[in-house]
C-alpha positions in Angstrom: 83.9 85.9 207.2 81.2 88.1 205.8 83.4 91.2 206.3 86.3 89.4 204.4 83.9 88.4 201.6 82.5 91.8 201.3 86.0 93.3 201.1 87.0 90.9 198.4 83.8 91.8 196.5 84.6 95.5 196.8 88.1 94.9 195.5 86.8 92.8 192.6 84.3 95.5 191.7 86.9 98.2 191.7 89.1 96.0 189.4 86.3 95.5 187.0 85.5 99.2 187.0 89.1 100.0 186.2 89.2 97.5 183.4 86.0 98.8 182.0 87.4 102.3 182.2 90.6 101.3 180.5 88.8 99.4 177.8 86.4 102.1 177.3 89.1 104.7 177.1 91.0 102.5 174.6 87.9 102.1 172.5 87.1 105.8 172.7 90.6 106.5 171.5 90.3 104.1 168.6 86.9 105.5 167.7 88.4 109.0 167.9 91.3 108.0 165.7 88.9 106.3 163.2 86.6 109.3 163.3 89.5 111.7 162.7 90.7 109.5 159.9 87.2 109.2 158.5 86.8 113.0 158.6 90.2 113.4 156.9 89.3 111.0 154.1 85.7 112.2 153.7 86.1 115.9 154.2 89.7 117.0 154.0 90.8 114.6 151.2 87.3 114.1 149.7 88.3 115.5 146.2 91.4 113.3 145.9 89.7 110.1 146.9 86.7 110.9 144.7 89.1 111.2 141.8 90.8 107.9 142.7 87.5 106.1 142.9 86.5 107.5 139.6 89.7 106.3 138.0 89.0 102.8 139.4 85.8 102.6 137.5 86.5 104.9 134.6 89.1 104.0 131.9 90.5 106.5 129.4 91.3 105.1 126.0 93.1 106.7 123.1 91.3 107.1 119.8 93.7 106.8 116.8 93.1 109.6 114.3 92.4 108.9 110.7 95.6 109.1 108.7 95.8 111.8 106.1 95.2 110.7 102.5 97.5 111.2 99.5 96.2 112.3 96.1 97.8 113.1 92.8 97.8 116.5 91.2 94.2 116.0 89.9 92.7 114.6 93.1 93.1 110.9 92.3 93.5 108.8 95.4 97.0 107.3 95.9 96.9 106.3 99.5 93.7 106.1 101.5 92.1 104.3 104.5 89.6 101.5 104.6 87.5 100.1 107.5 89.1 97.2 109.3 87.3 94.9 111.8 89.5 93.8 114.7 89.5 92.6 118.3 91.4 94.2 121.1 92.1 93.3 124.7 93.0 95.6 127.6 95.1 93.9 130.4 93.8 96.1 133.2 90.2 95.0 132.4 90.9 91.4 131.5 92.6 90.1 134.6 94.0 86.8 133.5 94.9 87.5 129.9 95.8 83.9 129.1 92.5 82.6 130.3 90.5 85.2 128.4 92.4 84.6 125.2 91.7 80.9 125.4 88.0 81.6 125.9 88.2 83.9 122.8 89.9 81.1 120.9 86.6 79.2 121.1 84.8 82.1 119.4 87.1 83.1 116.6 90.2 81.4 115.0 93.2 82.1 117.2 96.4 80.2 117.1 98.7 79.5 120.1 101.3 81.8 118.4 98.7 84.6 118.4 98.1 84.1 122.1 101.8 84.0 122.8 102.3 87.2 120.8 99.6 89.1 122.7 100.9 87.9 126.1 104.4 89.0 125.1 103.1 92.4 124.1 101.1 92.7 127.3 104.3 92.3 129.4 105.9 95.2 127.5 103.0 97.6 127.5 101.2 99.5 130.2 98.1 97.7 131.5 95.7 100.3 130.1 97.1 100.1 126.5 94.8 98.1 124.3 96.4 95.2 122.4 95.3 94.0 119.0 94.4 90.3 119.2 93.0 89.7 115.7 93.1 92.0 112.7 91.0 92.1 109.5 88.4 89.7 110.8 85.1 89.2 109.1 81.7 90.7 110.1 80.5 87.3 111.2 83.5 86.9 113.5 83.0 90.5 114.7 79.4 89.6 115.6 80.3 86.5 117.5 82.8 88.4 119.7 80.1 91.0 120.5 77.6 88.3 121.4 80.1 86.6 123.8 81.3 89.8 125.3 79.9 89.0 128.9 82.3 86.1 129.2 85.3 87.9 127.6 86.3 90.7 130.1 88.6 93.2 128.6 87.9 92.1 125.0 86.3 94.6 122.7 85.4 94.3 119.0 86.0 97.5 117.1 86.1 99.2 113.7 89.5 100.6 112.9 91.3 102.1 109.9 93.9 100.4 107.7 96.0 101.9 104.9 95.3 101.0 101.3 97.1 101.8 98.1 94.5 101.5 95.3 97.2 102.2 92.6 99.4 99.6 94.2 102.6 99.3 92.1 102.4 102.7 90.4 103.4 104.8 93.4 105.2 102.2 95.6 108.6 103.9 95.3 107.3 107.5 95.7 104.6 107.2 98.4 106.1 104.1 100.1 104.0 102.3 102.7 103.2 102.2 106.4 103.9 99.5 109.0 103.6 98.8 112.7 105.7 100.8 115.1 109.0 99.0 115.9 111.3 99.3 118.9 113.7 101.1 116.6 111.0 103.7 115.8 110.3 104.3 119.4 114.0 104.6 120.2 114.4 107.3 117.6 111.8 109.5 119.3 113.0 111.9 122.1 109.4 112.2 123.4 107.3 109.4 121.8 103.8 110.3 120.9 101.5 108.2 123.1 99.9 106.9 119.9 103.1 105.0 119.1 102.7 103.0 122.3 99.6 101.3 120.8 100.7 97.9 119.4 100.2 97.6 115.6 99.7 101.3 115.3 101.0 102.1 111.8 103.5 104.8 110.8 105.3 105.6 107.5 108.3 103.4 106.8 109.6 104.7 103.5 108.8 107.4 100.9 106.3 110.2 101.4 104.6 108.2 104.1 107.6 108.5 106.4 109.0 111.9 105.3 105.6 113.5 105.8 104.7 111.4 108.9 104.1 114.4 111.2 101.6 115.8 108.8 99.9 112.6 107.9 99.5 111.1 111.4 97.2 113.6 113.0 96.5 113.8 116.8 94.8 111.3 119.0 91.4 111.6 120.5 90.2 110.2 123.8 87.1 108.4 125.2 86.1 107.6 128.8 84.4 104.3 129.4 82.8 103.0 132.6 83.7 99.4 133.5 82.3 97.2 136.3 84.3 95.3 139.0 85.4 92.7 136.5 86.5 95.1 133.9 83.6 94.8 131.6 82.7 97.9 129.6 79.3 99.3 130.8 79.0 102.4 128.8 80.9 105.2 127.1 80.8 108.4 129.2 82.2 110.8 126.7 84.3 111.1 123.6 86.7 113.7 122.3 87.5 113.1 118.7 91.1 113.5 117.6 92.4 115.6 114.7 92.8 113.7 111.4 96.1 113.9 109.6 96.5 116.4 106.7 95.8 115.3 103.2 98.6 115.7 100.7 98.4 116.4 97.0 101.5 115.5 95.0 102.6 117.2 91.8 102.6 113.8 90.0 99.9 113.0 87.4 98.7 109.4 88.2 97.9 108.7 84.5 101.4 109.8 83.4 102.9 107.8 86.3 101.0 104.7 85.2 102.1 105.2 81.6 105.7 105.6 82.6 105.6 102.5 84.8 104.0 100.4 82.1 106.3 101.8 79.4 109.4 100.7 81.4 108.0 97.2 81.4 110.1 94.4 82.8 113.4 96.3 82.4 115.4 97.3 85.4 115.0 101.0 84.7 113.8 104.4 85.9 112.5 107.6 84.5 111.9 111.1 85.9 109.7 113.7 84.1 109.8 117.3 85.3 108.0 120.6 84.4 110.8 122.9 83.4 108.8 126.0 84.3 108.3 125.3 88.0 110.1 122.1 88.9 106.9 120.0 89.4 107.7 116.3 89.1 105.1 114.8 86.8 106.4 111.2 87.0 109.0 109.4 89.1 108.9 105.7 88.0 111.2 102.8 88.9 110.9 99.3 87.5 110.2 96.7 88.4 107.9 97.8 91.2 106.1 96.0 94.1 102.8 96.1 95.8 103.0 98.2 99.0 99.7 96.6 100.3 101.7 93.5 101.0 103.7 95.3 103.6 100.6 96.9 105.3 99.0 93.6 105.7 102.2 91.8 106.8 104.3 90.5 104.0 105.0 86.8 104.0 108.6 85.4 104.1 108.1 84.0 100.6 107.0 87.3 99.1 109.8 89.2 100.8 112.4 86.7 99.7 111.1 86.9 96.2 111.5 90.7 96.2 115.0 90.8 97.9 116.3 87.9 95.7 115.3 89.6 92.4 118.5 90.9 90.6 116.4 93.8 89.2 116.0 95.1 92.7 112.3 96.0 92.8 112.5 97.5 96.3 115.0 100.1 95.2 113.8 103.5 94.0 116.3 103.7 91.2 115.0 107.1 90.1 116.5 108.9 93.1 118.8 106.3 94.7 120.4 104.8 91.6 124.0 106.1 91.1 125.1 105.7 87.5 127.9 107.0 85.4 126.0 109.4 83.2 128.0 108.5 80.2 127.7 110.9 77.2 124.8 112.8 78.7 127.5 114.5 80.8 129.0 115.9 77.5 126.5 118.8 77.8 128.3 119.8 81.0 131.8 119.5 79.5 130.7 121.6 76.4 129.0 124.3 78.6 132.1 124.5 80.9 134.4 124.9 77.8 132.1 127.6 76.4 132.0 129.5 79.6 135.8 129.2 80.2 136.3 130.6 76.7 138.5 127.8 75.5 136.1 127.0 72.6 133.3 128.6 70.6 130.6 127.2 68.4 133.0 126.9 65.5 136.0 125.4 67.2 136.8 122.0 65.6 138.7 119.0 66.8 139.9 116.1 64.6 138.8 112.6 65.7 140.9 109.7 64.2 139.1 107.2 66.5 141.4 107.7 69.5 143.2 110.3 71.7 146.8 109.9 72.8 147.9 111.6 76.0 150.7 110.9 78.4 151.6 107.6 76.7 148.1 106.2 77.0 145.5 105.8 74.2 141.8 106.7 74.9 139.4 105.4 72.3 136.3 106.9 70.8 133.2 104.7 70.4 133.7 105.0 66.7 136.7 102.8 65.8 137.4 104.7 62.6 136.8 108.1 64.0 134.6 111.1 63.1 137.0 113.4 61.3 136.7 117.2 62.0 133.8 118.2 64.3 132.6 121.4 66.0 130.4 121.3 69.1 127.2 120.6 67.3 128.7 117.7 65.3 130.5 116.4 68.4 127.2 116.3 70.4 125.2 114.9 67.4 127.7 112.0 66.8 128.6 111.8 70.5 132.3 111.9 69.6 134.4 111.1 72.6 137.7 112.4 71.2 136.2 115.9 70.9 135.4 116.0 74.6 138.7 114.4 75.6 140.5 117.2 73.9 138.3 120.0 75.2 138.5 118.7 78.8 142.3 119.2 78.8 141.7 122.9 77.9 139.0 123.5 80.5 140.1 121.4 83.4 138.2 119.2 85.9 137.6 121.9 88.5 135.7 124.1 86.0 133.7 121.1 84.8 132.8 120.1 88.3 131.7 123.7 89.2 129.4 123.8 86.1 128.0 120.3 86.9 127.0 121.4 90.4 125.4 124.6 89.1 123.3 122.5 86.8 122.0 120.3 89.6 124.5 117.4 89.7 126.5 116.3 92.8 123.8 117.5 95.3 121.0 115.9 97.3 117.7 117.5 96.2 115.3 118.1 99.1 112.3 115.9 98.4 110.2 113.8 100.8 111.4 110.5 99.4 113.8 107.9 100.8 117.4 107.2 99.9 118.0 110.3 97.7 121.6 110.2 96.7 124.0 113.1 96.4 125.9 111.7 93.5 129.5 112.6 92.6 130.9 115.4 90.5 134.6 115.0 91.3 137.4 117.5 91.3 141.0 117.5 92.6 140.1 118.3 96.2 137.4 115.6 96.2 139.8 112.8 95.1 142.4 113.9 97.6 139.8 113.9 100.4 138.2 110.6 99.3 141.3 108.6 98.3 144.3 110.5 99.5 145.5 110.6 95.9 146.4 113.4 93.4 144.1 114.0 90.4 145.5 112.6 87.1 145.0 113.7 83.5 143.3 110.4 82.7 140.7 111.1 85.4 139.8 114.3 83.6 139.5 112.5 80.3 137.2 109.8 81.7 135.1 112.4 83.5 134.6 114.5 80.3 132.4 111.7 78.9 130.7 110.9 82.2 132.8 107.9 83.2 135.4 107.4 85.9 134.3 108.9 89.2 131.2 110.8 87.9 127.9 109.4 89.3 124.4 110.8 88.9 120.8 109.7 89.5 118.0 110.0 87.0 116.5 112.7 89.2 119.7 114.8 88.9 119.8 114.2 85.2 116.2 115.5 84.9 117.1 118.6 86.9 120.1 119.2 84.7 118.0 118.9 81.6 115.3 121.2 83.0 117.9 123.9 83.8 119.4 123.6 80.4 116.0 123.9 78.8 114.7 126.8 80.9 117.8 128.7 81.6 116.7 128.9 85.3 117.8 127.1 88.5 114.6 125.2 88.8 114.3 122.8 91.8 112.3 119.6 91.8 109.0 119.8 93.7 106.8 116.8 94.9 104.2 118.3 97.2 101.6 120.4 95.4 99.2 121.1 98.4 98.8 120.3 102.1 95.2 120.0 103.0 93.5 122.7 101.0 96.5 125.0 100.9 98.8 125.0 97.9 102.5 125.0 98.6 103.9 128.2 97.1 106.2 127.8 94.1 109.5 129.6 94.5 110.4 131.5 91.4 113.7 130.0 90.1 116.4 132.6 89.4 118.2 132.7 86.1 121.2 130.6 85.8 124.5 132.4 86.0 125.5 131.6 82.4 125.5 133.6 79.2 122.2 132.8 77.6 123.9 132.4 74.3 126.0 129.6 75.6 122.9 127.8 76.9 121.3 128.2 73.5 124.4 126.7 71.9 124.2 123.6 74.1 120.5 123.3 73.5 121.1 123.6 69.7 123.6 120.7 70.0 120.9 118.6 71.7 118.5 119.6 68.9 121.1 118.3 66.4 121.3 115.0 68.2 117.6 114.4 67.8 116.7 116.0 64.5 119.6 115.8 62.1 119.9 112.7 59.8 122.8 110.5 60.8 123.0 111.7 64.4 122.6 109.3 67.4 119.1 110.3 68.3 117.6 110.8 64.9 115.6 107.5 64.8 113.8 108.5 68.0 112.8 112.0 66.8 109.4 113.6 67.1 108.3 114.7 63.6 105.5 117.1 64.8 107.2 120.5 64.5 105.1 121.8 67.4 106.5 119.1 69.7 110.1 118.8 68.5 112.4 117.1 71.0 116.0 117.9 71.8 118.0 115.3 73.6 121.3 113.6 74.4 122.0 109.9 74.6 124.4 108.1 76.9 125.9 104.7 77.1 127.9 104.0 80.2 130.2 101.1 80.5 130.1 98.7 83.5 133.1 96.6 82.4 136.6 97.3 81.1 137.4 96.5 77.5 140.8 94.9 77.1 143.3 95.9 74.4 142.9 92.4 72.9 139.1 92.7 72.7 139.3 96.1 71.1 141.8 94.8 68.5 139.6 91.9 67.6 136.3 93.8 67.9 134.3 94.8 71.0 131.8 92.2 72.0 128.2 93.4 71.5 125.9 93.9 74.5 123.5 91.2 73.2 126.3 88.7 73.4 127.1 89.5 77.1 125.4 88.3 80.3 122.7 90.9 81.4 124.7 92.2 84.3 127.8 93.0 82.1 125.9 95.0 79.5 126.2 98.8 79.3 123.6 101.1 80.9 121.4 103.0 78.4 120.7 106.7 79.2 118.8 109.5 77.5 117.8 113.0 78.5 115.4 115.2 76.5 113.1 118.2 76.6 110.3 119.4 74.4 109.0 121.4 72.7 112.4 122.7 71.6 111.2 126.3 70.8 109.2 126.7 74.1 110.4 124.0 76.5 107.8 122.7 79.0 108.9 119.2 80.0 112.2 117.5 80.7 112.7 113.7 81.0 115.6 111.5 82.0 115.7 107.8 81.6 118.2 105.1 82.7 117.8 101.4 81.7 120.2 99.3 83.6 122.3 97.0 81.3 120.0 98.1 78.5 122.7 98.6 75.9 122.8 101.7 73.7 121.1 104.8 75.0 119.8 105.9 71.6 118.3 102.5 70.8 116.8 101.7 74.2 116.3 104.8 76.4 115.6 107.4 73.8 112.2 105.9 72.6 111.0 105.7 76.2 111.8 109.4 76.7 110.1 110.3 73.4 106.9 108.4 74.4 106.7 109.9 77.8 107.2 113.5 76.5 104.4 112.9 73.9 102.1 111.5 76.6 102.6 114.6 78.8 102.5 117.2 76.1 99.4 115.8 74.3 97.5 114.8 77.4 96.6 111.4 76.1 98.1 108.4 74.2 100.9 109.6 72.0 99.5 110.3 68.5 101.0 108.2 65.8 101.3 111.4 63.6 104.1 112.5 65.9 106.3 109.5 65.0 108.3 109.0 61.8 106.1 107.4 59.1 108.2 104.2 58.8 107.8 103.5 62.5 104.0 104.1 63.0 102.9 100.5 62.3 105.2 99.0 64.9 104.7 101.8 67.5 100.9 101.7 67.0 100.9 98.0 67.8 103.1 98.5 70.8 101.0 101.3 72.2 97.8 99.3 71.7 99.3 96.4 73.7 100.1 98.6 76.7 98.0 97.5 79.7 97.2 100.9 81.2 95.0 101.4 84.2 91.4 102.4 83.7 91.1 105.7 85.6 87.6 106.1 84.5 86.6 103.1 86.6 88.6 104.4 89.6 86.8 107.7 89.4 83.3 106.1 89.3 84.3 104.0 92.3 85.1 107.2 94.4 88.8 107.1 93.9 89.2 110.8 93.2 88.8 114.0 95.1 88.6 117.2 93.0 91.6 119.5 92.7 92.7 121.1 89.5 
């Protein structure tokens, strides 16, 4: 029995030893694998895992750059930046965004809609992208968020920048405004700038703000912050500031712009003033205007509905996007084309009985009883339609269209503004391509006085006037300098016209404004050093029936506003040494000489004299009335703006 027990004991011992060896071997193998893995992670892949560990506790944030500011030609601030207190949240640091936002709701006013908006944005954006929870908060609210930061993981109060337009309505149509990046904006980018991913980041939407976006935006900076296990910011490790956007200086004079805007008043109108020597735009005004600050801060439905429902279209920049029949202002083109074609000279006369019969149809002059015999000077001075009807048949539409384009019509001028139109200077090929129809004689007759298919903007009319005045192919310019570097001015080449012919047309415009009995005489400038030359235009927006013409054409003042004629006027001064050209269109204003001409005269005097138009430059019998009107103009106090820091010096 003892031998058997001893044998069993030996066998059991051997089994235990084998088990121990197997277990020990397995454990050794595991330890060896763990050791090898540990060595791999700690030695071979040490750099990679060190970097991953750093990324777990270090967060990199984008720093939006300061947007470039916009100034007028004299350094007055048009678009700037102001400090803006706001609260942001970062999802990767916050954890449960909903819970954190409801905690924040007990600290600052925050609606359920605000919370839903932030949660919706959080689902669309990367976890590391900060989201704006509350914008434009007070300093007191900012302080409360900072004090409660330990219980608000991922929430950070910060000081940002917001766009501000101190001259509000004056430059709304030129400079435009900024707004938050939309999905449409992102879709338009082939490789979106990371800045555009930041919710509520603002970019240009219209005007200079959008057409110069790449220059104004700048480049983002970065900062590295250390966060603890719950995502709370512990400290800022380092910061690399971004590059601010470039400042822009426009060619426009803010004081002249304000004068033009106020002078247009409540009319649905626009005006463009241009330096004829270099193309600098001195004023581009469209009325009524709007306050672009409303869009930056988030315009209300009520305010937006009021703007879009206004029949005077305050959101439209009529100066560059308005397409109007130029009316009798186009007669300078018809006359110049006829002179160059050699079908008339300065002494050629046409008899006007009050109508023009051609092809079995009667085309009427604006004077029912006619003007009698007139040469080019007289025809321009009295704005005789029959003279230009007759001349147009001699010169033909193709020649008229060619001259019109050479003078700046029918083309889109390259400026950083929105919705610039090309206009229409029709010819035979254009009508065939556009309507599939042959050109007719009646089309030429209508075009000769700026009606029918002809369309032009105030900008194009100003360019046409500047080219007539200077004899050079000047182009409009809006950007004077980028940063501290002035944009070079390209010397405009001489127009390919006989200078004597240009002088003849200019003389006709002088007759319009300075000869008794002519259409622009009541709006003349009597100061011989500032004499104006101009041309009026009145373009019809309705057809006049034969019955109405027989009984007497209904006056504009007896018609609903939207059926009245457009009033136009173009002018330049001084006549002997032209410096400035101005074009004005007053929608449904009536007669060009009565309504638009005084506006052009006032703006020319404001620019040429450098201050309020002097009463001595007006006809003596008008000075009392004009003096009262000028004194009642509510112009902006630029002295107050300058003392408040609203300028930056540039000559």
